[in-house]
Residue frames as qw, qx, qy, qz and C-alpha x, y, z in Angstrom:
[[0.759, -0.314, 0.571, -0.004, 64.00, 96.11, 42.83],
 [0.168, 0.507, -0.716, -0.449, 66.38, 94.57, 40.15],
 [0.889, 0.140, -0.234, -0.367, 65.21, 91.54, 38.00],
 [0.808, -0.403, 0.430, 0.003, 66.39, 88.23, 39.37],
 [0.137, 0.642, -0.679, -0.329, 69.51, 86.92, 37.78],
 [0.942, 0.189, -0.100, -0.257, 69.26, 83.82, 35.63],
 [0.538, -0.519, 0.647, 0.149, 71.65, 80.93, 36.30],
 [0.782, 0.277, 0.528, 0.181, 71.20, 79.61, 32.86],
 [0.221, -0.297, 0.458, 0.808, 73.15, 80.60, 29.88],
 [0.559, 0.510, -0.030, -0.653, 71.20, 82.05, 26.82],
 [0.135, -0.177, 0.921, 0.320, 70.51, 78.98, 24.72],
 [0.685, 0.372, 0.164, -0.604, 68.09, 77.77, 22.17],
 [0.652, 0.129, 0.698, 0.265, 67.53, 75.02, 19.59],
 [0.313, 0.700, -0.188, -0.614, 68.35, 76.46, 16.10],
 [0.886, 0.368, 0.277, 0.050, 68.74, 75.08, 12.59],
 [0.520, -0.377, 0.426, 0.637, 72.23, 74.89, 10.97],
 [0.426, 0.809, 0.012, -0.404, 72.48, 77.24, 7.99],
 [0.557, 0.604, -0.567, -0.061, 75.55, 75.40, 6.69],
 [0.940, -0.094, -0.309, 0.112, 77.44, 72.23, 7.45],
 [0.103, 0.741, -0.495, 0.442, 79.95, 72.27, 10.37],
 [0.539, -0.009, -0.790, 0.292, 81.35, 70.27, 13.23],
 [0.596, -0.746, -0.292, -0.059, 79.84, 70.18, 16.74],
 [0.033, 0.844, -0.349, 0.407, 81.93, 72.47, 18.93],
 [0.692, -0.515, 0.443, -0.244, 82.31, 69.77, 21.61],
 [0.724, -0.090, 0.661, 0.177, 83.04, 66.69, 19.49],
 [0.203, 0.580, -0.438, -0.657, 84.59, 67.31, 16.09],
 [0.090, 0.018, 0.967, 0.237, 83.55, 63.74, 15.01],
 [0.222, 0.597, 0.719, -0.279, 79.95, 64.94, 15.24],
 [0.142, 0.067, 0.433, 0.888, 78.98, 66.59, 12.00],
 [0.291, 0.621, 0.442, -0.578, 76.02, 69.09, 11.76],
 [0.295, 0.281, 0.632, 0.659, 74.61, 69.23, 8.17],
 [0.179, -0.064, -0.105, -0.976, 72.70, 72.11, 6.77],
 [0.594, -0.272, -0.416, -0.632, 69.09, 71.98, 7.96],
 [0.613, -0.218, -0.725, 0.226, 69.85, 69.87, 11.20],
 [0.446, -0.850, -0.108, -0.259, 68.70, 70.99, 14.59],
 [0.609, 0.164, -0.444, 0.637, 71.38, 72.00, 17.10],
 [0.455, -0.755, -0.354, 0.312, 71.90, 73.62, 20.43],
 [0.380, 0.634, -0.032, 0.672, 73.04, 77.20, 20.24],
 [0.539, -0.665, -0.332, 0.397, 74.60, 78.69, 23.32],
 [0.220, 0.849, -0.029, 0.480, 75.38, 82.49, 23.48],
 [0.706, -0.499, -0.137, 0.483, 78.45, 83.42, 25.52],
 [0.343, -0.607, 0.116, 0.707, 79.75, 86.87, 25.65],
 [0.402, 0.678, -0.152, -0.596, 78.30, 87.78, 22.30],
 [0.185, 0.357, -0.840, -0.364, 79.65, 84.54, 20.63],
 [0.865, 0.049, 0.053, -0.497, 77.48, 81.65, 19.48],
 [0.121, -0.374, 0.919, 0.002, 78.57, 78.11, 20.13],
 [0.799, 0.113, -0.257, -0.532, 76.80, 75.15, 18.25],
 [0.293, -0.261, 0.906, -0.158, 76.47, 71.65, 19.56],
 [0.437, -0.050, -0.787, -0.432, 74.86, 68.59, 18.10],
 [0.684, -0.412, -0.105, -0.592, 71.80, 67.24, 19.94],
 [0.873, -0.152, -0.436, 0.159, 73.56, 64.25, 21.27],
 [0.445, 0.131, -0.406, 0.787, 76.16, 66.40, 23.03],
 [0.290, -0.395, -0.008, -0.872, 73.39, 68.96, 23.95],
 [0.806, -0.375, -0.362, -0.279, 71.43, 66.17, 25.61],
 [0.739, -0.122, -0.446, 0.490, 74.47, 65.13, 27.83],
 [0.174, 0.278, -0.210, 0.921, 75.01, 68.80, 28.78],
 [0.481, -0.420, -0.128, -0.759, 71.41, 69.42, 29.77],
 [0.830, -0.340, -0.440, -0.035, 71.08, 66.17, 31.77],
 [0.605, -0.013, -0.422, 0.675, 74.22, 66.97, 33.64],
 [0.004, 0.284, -0.124, 0.951, 73.14, 70.67, 34.28],
 [0.633, -0.429, -0.330, -0.553, 69.62, 69.56, 35.25],
 [0.803, -0.280, -0.474, 0.229, 71.08, 67.15, 37.86],
 [0.415, 0.047, -0.319, 0.851, 73.45, 69.82, 39.26],
 [0.250, -0.355, -0.041, -0.900, 70.56, 72.37, 39.49],
 [0.755, -0.392, -0.444, -0.282, 68.39, 69.71, 41.25],
 [0.705, -0.189, -0.457, 0.508, 71.08, 69.18, 43.90],
 [0.195, 0.142, -0.207, 0.948, 71.71, 72.84, 44.50],
 [0.450, -0.426, -0.238, -0.748, 67.91, 73.50, 44.82],
 [0.783, -0.401, -0.476, -0.009, 67.58, 70.70, 47.26],
 [0.554, -0.086, -0.381, 0.736, 70.42, 72.15, 49.27],
 [0.095, -0.271, 0.043, -0.957, 68.78, 75.67, 49.30],
 [0.642, -0.431, -0.399, -0.493, 65.47, 74.10, 50.28],
 [0.765, -0.269, -0.540, 0.227, 67.09, 72.28, 53.12],
 [0.384, 0.028, -0.306, 0.871, 68.94, 75.27, 54.36],
 [0.267, -0.341, -0.084, -0.897, 65.86, 77.47, 54.27],
 [0.058, -0.011, 0.856, -0.513, 64.12, 74.82, 56.46]]
């Protein structure tokens, strides 16, 4: 039996090795040593400041909650 597929992207909190801008909002600067969210997508790593990461995670969490509720309702 195959392993269940994850609906979540590969992501983790990492530490910036150098200063750079947040991928989502160029006005958010990540300085060396700051924590950030790293999302791996097709071999590429995309880095986001924690403020943007929080918004993404809250939105995704709500979407997953609604979908899970729909599945539970349909299973009866």
